[in-house]
N, C-alpha and C positions, 0 to 999 in steps of 0.2 A: 466280951469281944474275943475275936480269934487271936490266939497267941502268935500264930505264924500264918498270915494270909497267903504267903507264897506256897506253903505246903498244900493248902486246899486247892489252890489254882493248879498246882502240879498234878494232884489226884484227878481233877476234872479233865485236864488235858490228856492224861494217860487213859482215862475211861473213854474219851472221845476217839482217841487213836485206836483203841481196842475195838470199838464199835465199827470204825471204818474198815479195819482189817476183816472183821467178821462179815460185813456186807460185801466186801470184795471177794471173799471166799465163796459166799453164797452166789454171787453173780457168776463166778467161774464155774461153779457146780451146775447151775442152771444152763449155762452155755454148753457144757459138756453133755448134759442130758438131752438138750435140744438137738445137738449135732448127732447124737447117738440114736435118735429115733428114726425109723424108716420113713422115707418120703411117701406122701400120699400118692397113690397110683394115678388118680385123676388129676392131681395138681391143683384142685380147687378147694374151696372151703367145705369142710365136711358137714357144716350146719345146713348148707343149702344143696347138698348132694341129692339128686333125684328130682329136683324141682324143674319143671319144664316152663320156659318163658312163654308168654302169650296167653290167649284165652284158655281158661280151664274148663274141663267138662263139668256138667252139672252133677252134683251129688245125687245118689239114688233117692234120698229122702225128699228132694225138692220136686214138687208136682210139675208136670210138663204143661206149658201153656198158661195163659192168665186165668185165674179163677174168677168167680162172680164178684163183681164189685158191689159192696154194700155201702149205701149212703146213710150217713148219720142224719137223724131227723133235725130239721132246722129249729131255730128258736121258736118257742111257743109264744104267740102273742096273746096277751090277756086284755080283754076289754075293760073300759073304765066304768 
């Protein structure tokens, strides 16, 4: 058994407080880095920059017009 359970509890509490301080420092650092970055000129999401809404042109590799339609053979009936 623990000789002094209060000491263990105190150590855990100090460790928890230290983690909270570290997390707060990391949040502040991220906040400063975020404010230090230049704003995007377009003001939009860079992931979708250059995407035009609406119907898209056909890629070059797609054949123009419908191709010949091939029909699959139907089930073969076997006589008895």
